[in-house]
N, C-alpha and C positions, 0 to 999 in steps of 0.2 A: 515923327510921322513916318510910317513905313510906306513902301512902294504900293502896297495894297490899298492903303488909305488914299493915296493920291489918285488912284484909278477908280475908287469908289466900291471896293469889294470888302466884305466883312466875313469873318469866319463863323462857323456854327456856334462856337462858344460865345461869341459876341451877340449873335442873334438870340440865343437862348437866355443870356443874361439880361438882355434888354426887355424881354417879355416875361417878367416875373419868374425867371428860371424854369421855363417849360422843359420837360424832359426831352431827351434825344428822340425817343419813340414818338412822342406827341408831335414834335416838329416835323418828322418825316411822314407821319400820318396826315398832317395838314397839307404837306406838299403833294403826296399821292392823291389826296382828295380834292385838290385844286383850291384849298382854302388859303394857302400861303404861297407866295411867289416861288417859282421853280428855281433851284440853285444852278450855278454855273460850274461846270467841271473843268478844272485845269489839270490835266494829267489824269492818270488812273486812280490816284488816291487823294486828290486835292479838290475840295468842294467849297465854294464861296457863294454868297448872295450879293446881288447888286444893292448897294446901300439905298439908291434911289427907289428901287422896287419895294424894299422893306419899309422905307419911310412913307411911300404912297399907300401901301397896304395899311400901315398903322394909322395914318390920317383918316382913312375911310372907315375905321372901326367906329361903331356907335359908342358914345360915351356912357359909361355906367352911371346910373343915378346916384346922387349923394343923399344921405339921410341925416336929418337932424335928430340926434339921439333923444333929446327931450320931447320932441313932437311924437316920435314913435312910441316912447314910454307912455305919454299921455293918452295916445290913441288906444294902446293896449289896456290901460287901466279903465278907460271908458268902455271898452268892449267887455271887460270882466265885471263891471259895476253891478250887473244883474245878479251875480253870484253872492254879493254881500247883502242883498235884501232879505 
């Protein structure tokens, strides 16, 4: 456990890896647009995010719907049934 872990700060690499490997540009675009929590600057070249802020943001995201492949396939076949007539 590093000193950063003990005070609840995570690096950009850790943030990006946690969210399906979003790109550097996407992460910063989210920050500029107010979509993602603002980072904390420690020195001129060190940027971190508060783990608590990132976890709260993640928890507030809507959950993507899950699909049963068999049901989706059945509905598609039903929709195309008129073509077989």
